[in-house]
C-alpha distance (Angstrom), angle and dihedral (degrees) to the residues before:
residue distance angle dihedral
R1 . . .
E2 3.82 . .
Y3 3.82 121.5 .
L4 3.76 133.1 -168.5
I5 3.80 109.9 -127.0
R6 3.82 117.2 -152.4
G7 3.78 123.8 -175.1
D8 3.82 114.1 -148.1
G9 3.80 119.1 -173.2
R10 3.79 96.4 157.9
L11 3.76 120.9 134.7
K12 3.80 109.1 -121.5
T13 3.81 108.1 160.0
L14 3.79 139.5 32.8
D15 3.84 89.0 -106.8
D16 3.80 89.1 57.6
I17 3.80 88.6 56.4
R18 3.83 92.8 45.5
S19 3.83 89.1 52.7
L20 3.79 94.0 57.4
P21 3.85 110.0 118.4
V22 3.78 114.5 -123.7
I23 3.81 89.5 -176.4
A24 3.81 116.6 22.5
D25 3.82 106.5 -158.3
G26 3.78 108.9 133.8
E27 3.77 110.9 -105.8
K28 3.81 89.7 -1.4
S29 3.81 92.2 59.7
V30 3.79 116.0 133.1
L31 3.82 116.8 -144.3
L32 3.79 123.3 -150.1
G33 3.80 92.4 -120.5
S34 3.82 91.3 61.0
I35 3.80 95.3 58.1
A36 3.82 102.8 28.8
E37 3.78 139.1 43.5
V38 3.80 110.4 -118.6
S39 3.79 115.1 -163.4
E40 3.76 142.6 139.9
G41 3.78 115.6 -87.9
R42 3.75 142.3 171.6
A43 3.76 129.1 -113.1
P44 3.81 112.5 -106.0
K45 3.79 110.8 -87.2
H46 3.79 115.4 -124.1
Y47 3.78 100.8 176.5
V48 3.78 146.4 22.2
V49 3.80 129.0 -151.7
L50 3.78 122.3 -159.1
G51 3.78 135.6 178.0
D52 3.81 116.6 -158.1
G53 3.80 88.0 -15.5
I54 3.84 94.1 -53.8
S55 3.81 126.3 110.0
A56 3.77 108.5 -94.8
V57 3.77 146.2 170.4
A58 3.80 114.2 -124.5
F59 3.76 130.4 -167.6
V60 3.78 130.9 -177.9
V61 3.80 122.8 -142.9
R62 3.80 116.9 -154.8
K63 3.77 122.5 -173.6
Q64 3.79 125.1 -133.4
P65 3.83 116.9 -105.0
G66 3.77 110.1 -84.4
A67 3.80 94.8 20.2
S68 3.79 120.8 123.5
T69 3.79 111.6 -103.2
I70 3.80 92.4 -152.5
G71 3.82 91.6 48.1
V72 3.82 93.5 48.8
V73 3.81 92.0 49.3
R74 3.78 91.1 48.3
D75 3.80 91.7 52.2
V76 3.83 92.7 46.0
E77 3.80 91.5 50.9
A78 3.79 90.5 50.0
K79 3.81 91.0 50.8
M80 3.81 92.4 47.1
A81 3.79 89.8 51.3
D82 3.82 89.0 56.6
L83 3.82 90.9 50.3
R84 3.80 97.5 49.4
N85 3.80 91.5 95.2
L86 3.81 89.2 63.7
F87 3.80 93.4 60.7
P88 3.81 119.8 94.5
Q89 3.77 116.3 -105.6
G90 3.79 112.2 -82.3
T91 3.80 94.6 27.8
E92 3.78 111.8 141.7
L93 3.79 123.0 -154.9
K94 3.82 119.1 -155.9
K95 3.78 135.4 171.2
Y96 3.77 109.1 -136.2
Y97 3.81 92.5 -173.9
D98 3.79 132.7 13.2
Q99 3.78 118.2 178.6
S100 3.80 91.4 -170.7
E101 3.82 88.9 68.8
I102 3.80 90.0 61.8
I103 3.80 92.8 45.4
A104 3.82 93.6 46.8
E105 3.80 91.3 47.8
A106 3.79 91.4 48.6
R107 3.82 92.7 46.6
N108 3.80 93.7 50.2
A109 3.80 92.8 44.6
I110 3.80 92.2 49.6
F111 3.80 91.2 50.0
H112 3.81 91.5 49.8
N113 3.80 90.7 46.1
M114 3.78 89.3 52.2
L115 3.81 92.3 53.1
A116 3.80 93.1 43.3
G117 3.79 92.0 47.4
A118 3.81 92.3 49.6
F119 3.80 90.7 48.9
L120 3.82 92.6 50.5
A121 3.81 91.2 46.9
I122 3.81 90.4 52.5
L123 3.82 90.6 49.7
V124 3.81 89.3 54.2
L125 3.81 89.8 50.7
Y126 3.78 92.6 50.8
F127 3.80 92.4 46.0
F128 3.81 93.4 56.0
L129 3.82 98.9 34.5
G130 3.80 95.4 43.9
S131 3.80 92.3 -152.8
L132 3.79 130.9 90.6
R133 3.81 98.9 -147.1
P134 3.84 99.1 58.6
T135 3.79 88.4 40.4
L136 3.80 91.5 57.0
I137 3.80 91.4 44.2
V138 3.80 90.5 56.3
A139 3.82 92.0 41.1
V140 3.81 93.0 53.7
T141 3.81 88.8 68.5
I142 3.83 89.1 69.0
P143 3.83 99.5 68.8
I144 3.81 93.0 35.4
S145 3.82 92.0 51.7
I146 3.82 92.0 47.0
L147 3.82 93.0 49.6
A148 3.79 91.6 47.7
A149 3.81 90.3 47.2
L150 3.82 89.4 53.4
A151 3.80 89.5 54.4
I152 3.82 91.4 50.0
M153 3.81 90.0 47.4
G154 3.79 88.2 56.1
L155 3.80 90.2 55.5
F156 3.82 89.0 54.9
G157 3.80 92.1 47.9
L158 3.82 94.1 -110.4
S159 3.79 121.1 145.0
L160 3.80 129.9 -154.0
N161 3.80 101.8 -92.5
I162 3.79 137.3 140.5
I163 3.82 93.1 -77.0
T164 3.79 97.1 48.5
M165 3.83 93.4 39.1
T166 3.79 89.4 53.5
A167 3.81 90.4 48.3
L168 3.79 89.8 54.4
T169 3.80 90.7 46.7
L170 3.77 91.7 52.2
A171 3.82 91.0 44.6
V172 3.82 94.0 55.7
G173 3.81 93.2 87.3
M174 3.80 92.3 42.3
I175 3.80 94.2 48.8
V176 3.81 93.0 68.4
D177 3.83 94.6 48.8
D178 3.80 94.2 89.2
A179 3.79 92.7 45.2
I180 3.83 90.4 47.4
V181 3.80 93.2 53.6
V182 3.82 92.7 48.5
A183 3.82 95.1 41.6
E184 3.81 92.7 47.4
N185 3.81 91.8 51.1
I186 3.81 90.8 49.3
Y187 3.82 88.1 46.3
R188 3.83 90.4 52.7
N189 3.82 91.4 50.5
R190 3.79 89.7 51.1
L191 3.81 89.2 54.9
R192 3.81 87.4 56.5
G193 3.83 88.5 61.0
I194 3.81 99.1 -103.0
N195 3.84 114.8 144.2
E196 3.79 122.4 -108.5
I197 3.80 99.9 -97.6
E198 3.80 96.3 42.9
A199 3.80 91.4 44.2
S200 3.82 90.5 51.9
I201 3.80 93.8 48.6
Q202 3.79 95.7 42.2
G203 3.81 94.8 41.2
T204 3.81 92.6 49.9
T205 3.80 93.8 45.6
E206 3.80 93.0 49.4
I207 3.79 94.7 51.5
A208 3.84 102.0 31.5
A209 3.81 96.7 94.3
P210 3.83 98.7 48.2
D211 3.80 89.8 38.8
A212 3.82 91.9 54.8
S213 3.81 91.7 43.2
G214 3.79 90.2 53.0
T215 3.79 92.3 52.6
F216 3.79 93.8 44.1
T217 3.80 90.9 51.5
T218 3.82 90.6 52.5
V219 3.80 92.0 48.0
A220 3.81 89.6 45.7
A221 3.80 88.2 59.1
F222 3.82 90.4 60.5
V223 3.82 99.1 39.9
P224 3.85 94.8 79.9
L225 3.83 89.3 57.5
I226 3.81 88.1 81.3
L227 3.83 87.3 69.3
V228 3.81 94.0 60.5
T229 3.82 113.9 108.8
G230 3.79 136.0 -164.2
L231 3.79 127.7 40.1
A232 3.81 91.1 -41.3
A233 3.81 87.1 69.0
L234 3.81 88.5 67.1
F235 3.81 87.3 68.2
L236 3.79 102.4 32.6
K237 3.80 105.4 44.9
P238 3.84 98.4 53.2
F239 3.79 89.0 42.1
G240 3.80 93.9 53.4
V241 3.81 95.4 43.4
T242 3.82 92.8 49.0
I243 3.81 96.4 49.6
S244 3.82 92.7 42.5
A245 3.80 91.6 52.0
A246 3.81 92.4 50.1
L247 3.83 93.1 47.9
L248 3.80 94.9 48.5
V249 3.80 90.8 50.7
S250 3.81 90.6 48.0
L251 3.83 89.5 53.1
V252 3.79 91.6 54.3
L253 3.80 91.0 47.7
S254 3.82 92.6 48.7
L255 3.80 91.4 55.3
T256 3.81 96.6 42.6
L257 3.80 118.4 18.4
V258 3.81 98.5 33.2
P259 3.84 97.9 53.5
V260 3.82 91.2 42.5
L261 3.80 92.4 53.4
L262 3.82 92.7 43.4
S263 3.81 90.7 50.7
R264 3.81 89.2 59.1
T265 3.80 95.4 55.1
V266 3.79 120.0 118.0
S267 3.80 114.3 -88.1
V268 3.76 96.5 -101.8
M269 3.78 120.7 130.4
P270 3.82 114.1 -116.1
R271 3.79 116.0 -101.0
T272 3.77 119.2 -102.2
D273 3.80 101.4 -178.9
F274 3.82 109.3 72.0
A275 3.80 136.9 105.2
G276 3.79 94.8 -91.1
A277 3.79 92.7 50.7
R278 3.80 92.0 48.6
L279 3.80 90.8 50.4
L280 3.80 89.8 48.3
G281 3.79 89.5 52.0
L282 3.79 91.0 52.9
L283 3.80 92.7 46.1
N284 3.80 90.4 47.1
R285 3.80 91.5 55.0
L286 3.81 90.8 47.9
T287 3.81 91.4 48.0
Q288 3.80 92.6 49.3
A289 3.81 90.9 49.4
A290 3.80 91.5 47.9
L291 3.81 91.7 49.0
K292 3.79 93.9 49.0
F293 3.80 89.6 49.5
S294 3.80 90.6 48.2
F295 3.82 92.3 49.6
K296 3.81 88.7 55.0
H297 3.84 93.9 46.2
K298 3.79 101.7 33.2
R299 3.79 97.5 148.9
R300 3.80 94.4 48.8
I301 3.80 92.9 49.4
L302 3.80 93.6 48.4
F303 3.81 91.0 45.3
L304 3.83 90.2 53.8
A305 3.81 89.8 48.5
L306 3.81 91.0 52.4
L307 3.81 90.8 46.1
F308 3.79 91.3 54.7
L309 3.80 89.2 47.7
C310 3.81 91.1 55.2
I311 3.81 93.2 46.6
A312 3.81 91.3 48.9
G313 3.80 91.3 48.7
L314 3.80 91.1 51.6
A315 3.81 91.1 48.1
A316 3.81 90.7 51.2
F317 3.80 91.6 49.9
L318 3.81 92.8 50.4
G319 3.80 95.9 41.3
K320 3.79 125.1 105.9
V321 3.80 116.0 -91.3
N322 3.81 130.6 -152.0
L323 3.76 131.9 170.8
L324 3.81 93.5 -133.4
P325 3.81 129.2 14.5
P326 3.82 114.2 -98.1
I327 3.79 114.9 -106.1
D328 3.78 135.7 -169.8
E329 3.81 107.5 -116.8
G330 3.79 93.5 176.3
A331 3.81 90.7 -117.6
I332 3.80 138.8 79.5
L333 3.79 125.7 -147.0
I334 3.81 115.9 -156.8
E335 3.80 121.2 -174.7
Y336 3.78 117.0 -165.5
V337 3.79 130.1 -170.4
M338 3.80 125.7 -164.7
P339 3.81 125.6 -165.5
P340 3.84 113.3 -69.3
G341 3.76 112.4 -96.6
T342 3.80 93.8 38.1
A343 3.80 109.7 143.1
L344 3.79 121.3 -119.0
S345 3.81 90.8 -115.4
E346 3.81 91.2 56.5
S347 3.81 92.8 44.4
N348 3.77 89.3 50.3
R349 3.82 91.9 48.6
I350 3.80 90.8 54.7
G351 3.81 89.7 43.8
E352 3.80 90.9 54.8
A353 3.80 89.9 53.8
L354 3.81 90.0 50.1
D355 3.82 89.6 49.6
R356 3.80 92.3 52.9
I357 3.79 92.3 51.5
A358 3.82 91.7 49.0
M359 3.82 94.0 47.0
A360 3.81 90.1 50.1
Q361 3.81 89.4 65.7
P362 3.84 107.5 101.4
D363 3.81 93.5 -141.4
V364 3.82 95.1 54.8
S365 3.80 118.2 106.2
C366 3.82 101.3 -175.0
V367 3.80 140.3 -17.5
Y368 3.81 127.3 -139.7
R369 3.80 121.3 -169.7
R370 3.78 133.8 -176.2
T371 3.80 119.5 -174.1
G372 3.80 115.5 -170.0
S373 3.79 119.3 -14.9
P374 3.80 141.1 -111.3
E375 3.79 114.8 -81.6
T376 3.78 89.2 -117.0
G377 3.77 126.0 42.8
Y378 3.77 143.8 81.5
Q379 3.81 93.3 -70.3
I380 3.81 118.6 42.3
E381 3.80 117.1 -176.0
G382 3.78 136.5 164.5
V383 3.77 122.5 -102.3
N384 3.80 88.5 -107.9
K385 3.82 90.3 69.4
G386 3.77 131.7 70.3
E387 3.75 144.8 157.2
I388 3.79 133.3 -138.5
V389 3.81 123.5 -157.3
I390 3.79 112.1 -162.4
K391 3.79 115.7 -165.0
L392 3.80 113.0 -154.5
K393 3.77 129.7 -149.6
P394 3.81 117.9 -100.1
K395 3.80 112.9 -74.4
T396 3.79 92.7 -111.1
G397 3.80 90.4 59.5
R398 3.81 98.1 44.6
K399 3.78 126.5 104.3
Q400 3.80 93.5 -162.6
S401 3.78 135.4 38.6
L402 3.80 122.1 -113.2
T403 3.81 90.0 -104.9
E404 3.81 91.4 53.8
I405 3.81 92.6 47.2
M406 3.80 91.4 49.6
A407 3.81 90.8 48.2
A408 3.83 90.4 51.3
L409 3.82 91.2 51.1
K410 3.81 91.7 47.9
Q411 3.79 89.7 52.4
A412 3.81 92.7 48.1
Y413 3.80 94.0 46.6
T414 3.82 94.3 52.4
K415 3.83 89.4 85.0
F416 3.82 90.8 69.3
N417 3.78 100.2 89.6
G418 3.80 117.0 -157.3
V419 3.83 93.6 22.5
V420 3.82 118.5 113.3
F421 3.82 116.4 -149.9
L422 3.81 130.5 -162.9
Y423 3.81 117.7 -167.9
H424 3.82 123.2 -154.3
Q425 3.75 143.5 135.9
P426 3.82 115.1 -106.6
T427 3.80 100.6 -114.6
Q428 3.80 93.1 33.0
E429 3.82 89.5 55.3
K430 3.82 91.1 53.0
I431 3.81 90.4 49.2
D432 3.81 91.2 48.3
E433 3.80 91.9 52.7
S434 3.81 91.3 44.2
F435 3.79 90.8 55.1
S436 3.79 99.0 43.0
G437 3.81 112.8 1.1
L438 3.81 88.9 -117.2
P439 3.81 127.9 95.9
A440 3.82 90.5 -132.6
L441 3.78 139.5 64.2
F442 3.77 94.9 -125.9
G443 3.79 133.8 37.7
V444 3.80 139.7 161.4
T445 3.82 114.9 -145.7
I446 3.81 124.3 -164.8
Y447 3.81 118.5 -160.1
G448 3.81 126.2 -158.9
T449 3.80 146.7 114.3
N450 3.80 107.4 -106.8
M451 3.80 115.4 67.5
D452 3.80 95.1 -153.7
K453 3.79 91.4 53.8
L454 3.81 90.4 47.2
I455 3.80 90.5 53.0
S456 3.81 91.2 48.9
L457 3.81 91.1 50.0
G458 3.80 89.5 46.2
N459 3.80 90.6 57.1
K460 3.81 90.5 51.2
V461 3.81 90.7 49.4
E462 3.80 90.1 49.1
D463 3.81 90.9 53.0
I464 3.80 90.7 52.8
L465 3.81 91.9 47.2
A466 3.81 91.6 49.0
R467 3.82 91.3 54.7
D468 3.81 92.9 54.8
P469 3.84 109.2 91.2
A470 3.82 92.4 -149.6
V471 3.83 94.7 57.2
T472 3.81 119.0 86.3
N473 3.82 140.8 168.7
I474 3.80 96.6 27.0
V475 3.81 113.3 -167.1
N476 3.82 116.9 -164.2
N477 3.80 107.8 174.7
T478 3.82 92.9 -175.6
K479 3.80 91.9 70.4
V480 3.79 89.8 74.2
R481 3.81 111.4 64.8
S482 3.76 123.8 -164.3
P483 3.83 118.4 -123.1
E484 3.81 117.5 -131.5
I485 3.80 137.0 171.4
D486 3.78 108.9 -121.3
V487 3.84 115.3 -153.7
R488 3.81 108.1 -166.4
L489 3.80 111.8 -170.6
N490 3.81 119.1 -135.8
Y491 3.81 103.8 -142.9
P492 3.85 97.7 -165.7
W493 3.81 89.7 56.4
L494 3.80 90.7 45.1
A495 3.79 88.0 57.3
L496 3.81 92.0 45.7
Y497 3.81 92.9 54.6
G498 3.81 94.9 36.5
V499 3.79 94.8 -119.7
K500 3.80 124.0 149.3
A501 3.84 118.9 -135.0
E502 3.82 92.4 -131.1
D503 3.80 90.7 54.9
V504 3.83 90.5 54.7
L505 3.78 92.0 49.0
A506 3.82 91.4 47.7
T507 3.80 89.0 52.0
L508 3.81 90.3 52.1
Q509 3.80 89.5 50.2
A510 3.80 91.4 50.0
A511 3.80 91.7 48.5
R512 3.82 95.5 48.8
F513 3.78 106.8 32.7
G514 3.78 107.7 -4.8
V515 3.79 129.8 -116.0
E516 3.78 122.4 -97.1
A517 3.83 105.2 -122.7
T518 3.79 99.7 176.2
Q519 3.81 143.4 -38.2
I520 3.77 133.2 -110.2
I521 3.78 127.6 -158.5
R522 3.77 117.5 -121.9
Q523 3.80 121.8 172.4
K524 3.82 91.1 -16.6
E525 3.79 91.0 -53.7
N526 3.78 127.3 112.8
V527 3.80 110.7 -124.6
A528 3.80 118.4 -164.5
V529 3.81 119.2 -129.6
M530 3.79 107.2 -144.7
V531 3.81 124.5 -162.6
K532 3.78 110.7 -153.5
M533 3.79 131.4 173.8
D534 3.78 118.1 -116.7
V535 3.77 100.9 -120.5
G536 3.77 95.8 157.4
K537 3.77 118.4 -132.1
M538 3.80 128.4 -1.1
L539 3.81 111.8 -17.6
N540 3.82 101.4 -118.1
L541 3.79 131.1 169.2
T542 3.83 95.1 -87.4
R543 3.80 94.3 49.4
L544 3.78 91.1 45.7
K545 3.82 91.9 54.4
Q546 3.80 88.7 54.3
L547 3.80 93.9 48.9
P548 3.84 106.5 137.5
I549 3.79 116.1 -115.8
T550 3.84 123.2 -173.1
A551 3.79 111.9 -126.8
G552 3.77 124.1 -147.5
N553 3.85 92.6 -97.6
G554 3.83 92.0 50.7
E555 3.79 94.6 -100.0
I556 3.83 117.2 139.2
I557 3.81 112.8 -128.7
P558 3.84 131.4 176.6
L559 3.79 119.3 -105.0
E560 3.80 93.0 -118.2
R561 3.84 90.4 68.6
I562 3.78 92.6 66.3
A563 3.79 102.7 26.6
D564 3.79 141.9 41.5
V565 3.85 107.3 -122.6
R566 3.79 118.3 -166.8
I567 3.82 141.8 145.3
S568 3.81 117.5 -110.8
H569 3.80 134.3 175.2
V570 3.77 118.9 -130.4
P571 3.83 135.0 175.1
A572 3.80 112.8 -74.7
S573 3.80 89.4 -124.3
I574 3.79 139.6 -1.1
T575 3.78 115.9 -144.5
R576 3.78 131.8 -174.7
L577 3.76 133.3 -159.4
N578 3.80 117.0 -160.7
G579 3.80 88.0 -11.6
Q580 3.80 94.1 -54.9
R581 3.81 124.6 113.3
E582 3.78 114.3 -112.9
I583 3.78 143.5 168.3
T584 3.80 124.3 -153.6
L585 3.79 128.5 -155.0
L586 3.81 115.0 -157.3
A587 3.80 123.5 -150.0
G588 3.78 144.9 159.5
V589 3.80 123.7 -121.3
N590 3.79 126.1 -149.1
G591 3.79 114.5 -153.0
S592 3.78 125.2 -6.5
I593 3.80 113.9 9.6
S594 3.80 92.0 -165.9
S595 3.81 93.1 57.2
A596 3.82 90.8 44.8
V597 3.80 90.6 51.3
S598 3.80 90.4 49.0
R599 3.82 91.0 53.4
L600 3.79 94.4 44.1
R601 3.78 93.8 47.2
K602 3.80 89.9 58.1
Q603 3.81 91.8 48.3
F604 3.82 92.9 46.7
S605 3.80 88.6 56.4
S606 3.82 87.3 69.0
I607 3.82 90.2 63.8
G608 3.77 110.6 95.1
L609 3.79 102.7 -128.9
P610 3.83 116.1 -160.0
K611 3.79 117.8 -128.0
G612 3.80 110.7 -75.4
Y613 3.81 94.8 25.4
S614 3.80 126.3 108.5
I615 3.82 141.8 172.0
D616 3.79 124.2 -139.4
F617 3.80 137.1 174.3
T618 3.80 111.2 -118.9
G619 3.78 140.0 163.0
Q620 3.77 122.6 75.5
Y621 3.78 87.8 -33.1
K622 3.80 90.5 77.8
T623 3.80 91.4 49.2
L624 3.80 88.2 44.7
I625 3.80 91.3 56.4
E626 3.81 91.5 47.7
T627 3.81 91.5 48.7
A628 3.82 91.5 45.7
T629 3.80 89.8 51.5
E630 3.80 91.1 51.1
M631 3.81 91.9 46.4
L632 3.81 89.9 50.4
F633 3.80 88.4 52.9
V634 3.82 89.3 48.7
F635 3.81 89.9 49.3
L636 3.81 93.5 50.5
A637 3.80 92.7 43.3
A638 3.81 89.7 51.6
V639 3.81 91.1 50.2
V640 3.82 91.4 51.0
L641 3.82 92.9 48.5
I642 3.79 91.8 47.2
Y643 3.79 91.2 48.5
L644 3.81 92.3 52.0
I645 3.82 91.4 48.9
M646 3.81 90.5 52.1
V647 3.81 91.5 47.0
M648 3.81 88.3 58.2
Q649 3.81 90.2 46.9
F650 3.82 97.9 48.5
H651 3.83 99.7 27.4
S652 3.79 85.5 -134.8
W653 3.79 136.7 106.6
L654 3.81 97.0 -155.7
Q655 3.80 103.5 46.8
P656 3.84 92.9 59.1
L657 3.80 89.0 51.1
I658 3.79 89.9 55.9
I659 3.81 91.0 47.7
L660 3.81 90.3 51.1
F661 3.81 87.7 63.4
T662 3.82 86.9 76.4
I663 3.82 87.8 71.5
P664 3.82 96.6 67.7
L665 3.81 89.0 39.1
S666 3.81 88.5 56.5
L667 3.79 92.0 46.5
V668 3.82 89.2 56.2
G669 3.79 90.4 61.3
A670 3.79 91.4 43.1
I671 3.81 92.7 54.6
I672 3.81 92.0 45.8
A673 3.82 90.3 50.6
L674 3.80 91.2 49.6
F675 3.80 90.7 49.5
V676 3.81 93.5 48.7
T677 3.81 93.0 48.7
G678 3.82 93.8 42.9
Q679 3.80 94.2 -119.8
G680 3.80 121.4 153.9
I681 3.78 127.5 -140.6
D682 3.81 114.3 -92.5
V683 3.80 142.2 138.7
S684 3.81 90.7 -70.5
V685 3.82 90.4 55.8
A686 3.81 90.0 47.0
M687 3.80 89.3 53.7
G688 3.81 89.1 50.5
A689 3.80 90.4 50.4
V690 3.80 90.5 51.2
A691 3.81 89.7 49.6
L692 3.81 90.1 50.6
V693 3.81 89.8 54.4
G694 3.79 88.6 64.6
I695 3.80 99.9 33.0
S696 3.80 99.0 45.6
V697 3.80 96.0 61.0
N698 3.82 95.5 50.1
N699 3.79 97.8 82.1
A700 3.80 92.4 42.1
I701 3.81 89.0 54.5
V702 3.81 91.5 53.6
L703 3.81 91.5 44.6
L704 3.81 97.2 49.9
D705 3.81 92.5 41.2
Y706 3.80 89.4 60.5
S707 3.82 91.3 42.1
N708 3.81 90.5 54.4
K709 3.80 90.3 53.6
N710 3.80 90.4 52.5
I711 3.80 91.2 49.0
S712 3.80 89.3 51.5
S713 3.81 88.7 56.0
G714 3.82 90.7 57.4
K715 3.81 105.0 -93.7
T716 3.79 122.0 136.4
V717 3.78 119.6 -105.8
E718 3.80 94.7 -105.8
E719 3.82 92.9 46.3
S720 3.80 89.6 49.1
L721 3.78 92.5 49.3
L722 3.81 92.8 48.5
S723 3.80 90.2 49.6
A724 3.82 92.9 46.2
A725 3.81 91.8 49.7
S726 3.80 90.3 51.6
V727 3.81 96.5 45.5
R728 3.81 96.6 41.6
L729 3.82 95.5 41.2
R730 3.81 93.1 96.6
P731 3.84 98.0 51.8
V732 3.81 91.4 40.6
L733 3.81 91.8 53.9
M734 3.81 94.1 40.5
T735 3.81 95.7 51.2
A736 3.81 91.6 45.8
L737 3.80 96.0 45.0
T738 3.82 96.1 45.0
T739 3.81 89.8 54.2
I740 3.82 91.8 44.1
F741 3.81 94.9 48.8
A742 3.80 92.0 43.7
L743 3.81 88.1 57.2
V744 3.81 96.6 44.2
P745 3.85 95.2 88.2
T746 3.80 90.1 53.6
A747 3.80 93.0 43.9
I748 3.82 94.4 53.4
G749 3.81 97.5 33.9
T750 3.81 121.9 116.7
T751 3.80 100.0 -162.9
V752 3.80 125.8 104.3
G753 3.80 91.1 -105.3
S754 3.79 90.7 53.2
N755 3.80 94.0 43.4
I756 3.80 93.5 56.1
F757 3.81 93.9 56.8
Q758 3.79 99.8 21.2
P759 3.83 90.6 103.5
F760 3.83 88.7 53.1
A761 3.80 91.5 52.9
V762 3.82 93.3 45.7
T763 3.81 90.6 48.4
V764 3.81 94.0 51.2
I765 3.82 94.2 43.1
G766 3.80 93.3 50.3
G767 3.79 91.2 43.5
L768 3.80 93.6 50.4
I769 3.80 92.3 50.6
S770 3.80 94.5 53.1
G771 3.81 91.8 34.3
T772 3.81 92.2 55.5
F773 3.80 91.2 51.2
G774 3.80 88.8 46.6
T775 3.79 92.0 50.4
L776 3.81 93.6 50.5
V777 3.82 98.9 39.8
I778 3.82 116.8 9.6
I779 3.82 98.8 42.9
P780 3.84 94.1 49.4
T781 3.82 88.6 47.8
L782 3.81 91.1 51.4
V783 3.81 90.2 47.4
A784 3.79 90.0 51.7
V785 3.81 91.7 50.2
V786 3.82 93.5 49.3
S787 3.82 94.4 44.1
H788 3.84 93.3 48.9
R789 3.78 91.5 50.6
S790 3.81 91.4 48.9
F791 3.80 97.0 40.9
P792 3.81 111.6 13.0
S793 3.79 96.0 179.8
H794 3.78 106.5 40.6
A795 3.78 137.3 -17.7
V796 3.75 128.0 -136.8
D797 3.78 135.8 -167.1
G798 3.79 108.4 -19.3
Y799 3.85 88.3 3.4
G800 3.73 91.1 -94.7
M801 3.77 95.4 -56.6
Q802 3.76 101.2 110.4
């Protein structure tokens, strides 16, 4: 018979390990079990995870780029529901953070805001038109424009997401502007007794050029957004493309569908006696009185306008600045750092106290905490660091706002001396780090070569920051130094005793952590066999000095004979940027960051920097400056494009310049609205300002176009302006109010979707209010001043400005 012979020398049990010969010499052999204790152990623990103060297992699910967050979460929840039967009885499963909740809330809120805004815009139309049929004809352009915009978005590879949905919501009030201008002009021709078809043709022809110019100027304001780079482009480009597509479609509809439908209305004269008409009559009388007063006191009116411009500019400069508007994610992320060298047990004890304080808050749903981290993974941290994610109850069930809850936690955590805290929201923290690499808006980085000098300079910088009243929550990680035992080998003594340096280092490794000698297989799992010296209790400096080392002649000598053993304190971490050593101090800034930076830069100049050392402002501030520079370029490019479009419309270089004055007038109202509502300046506000550049000039174009026609017929400039203000009052008010009311739901909303673009809505609403007043009063006054200076006696076509 033939047999297969297999040799097996694997170690499988503890007895196998104990039976290993250390010295193989027949009867004098020495087995490992006779000189060492062999027992099962556990790998050193470097982290703990707890949920609501109870030991837990946590896992994080991240979606692939391009995947739907809501869809991934739905699939994960379905899979977890199938696996619940595998969990032991009493196991509780909780989500401590779910980004899909924010996205779903934002999506639903944006959709509701869109419907509410469209409804309010239609009510405004009906109020001023006084008839249901023309109101519905104008309103029908809203869904058609949105559907056509969706098709155009598909051609550009854009999907229906929070950004594009918000753009459509904000465009609802602007979509009907073109249709309003055309319908109102047809409506006015009908009041003159012209039949439906002739009124539609004549009304559309009269207004087509200024109507198209108005739309092109608005679109021109968004075109430069395609030049924006960086992460801000993720918000700005889809936003600009979506609104531009909707507006261009609405222009086509206003010049084709709207006049056709109005020409087929029943031959009934439009009503003139209804609430909207009576209000228009009152407003017309007030406007005429204001204009006549302004024509008599031109210098005073223009001086007041310039004064308000200066005050608004100062308020904008001193206002608080953020890169993105703050939102309520329904969760708080708190990072805490204890002094280096803190044991895991102590870190966990402090963490448990932090957990109890968080769970005592009535608006908290659950608390997740991780102290330390696994030795392998995407995020490796020391046991002196941890993070807490606090999930809050839904907003409708909370007694306090997120800001109030965070303030209460900050106050409670101040009693933990020596612990540094950083407060964020989970997604906001990821965005902050994506923009700047730092988990804070503002940072001061010092570059140099020598760490001790960097630390000294860092302390001086911290002193300057602490003296500035606008700077808060300063974090200087270099103030806490990490203790370490430094074993410096003495090579002459190593040679004298015949000891190799690598043998000493291996002995240190075995004494502190143990050395992996081999592995055994148990239940298909590799288990490490660690050899560790028996050094008794905690390995302190005294015990380490007495660590036994085998000399070349077999003699056992203490470590201190061949090495200098001492305790030293070193920086907790050493970081480099572009190969250069650096330290960064984090801080918060109340109020204007630009003014704070200007003050600090002057004070930093008093620090004597050695050669090769430098100080720079970092964090989101640097990205903020880059984004602000790009947005300023976008703003100026939009103004230039709009100006050129108006030059082609008016065949004049001066009239467009006068119309452009509506832009700063609109910005005055925007800044006042932001101040009243407590909003800061951010990318959303910048987008609103860009939108105002295009929107604000539209009504002035329509007004001056009609005024030019009156001047051509022989009227004086002031008579023409008074007539234009009276005739164009209805479309000016309707276009402004439909946009304002369409944005009201977003401006007053409290959901995440509203919060993201709430500053945009507030900016546009405030700008339209002041811009409308400027169009009806300030611009005609400026025109009168310029025309009188050019032609004091009488003005002709274009009042001498062609």
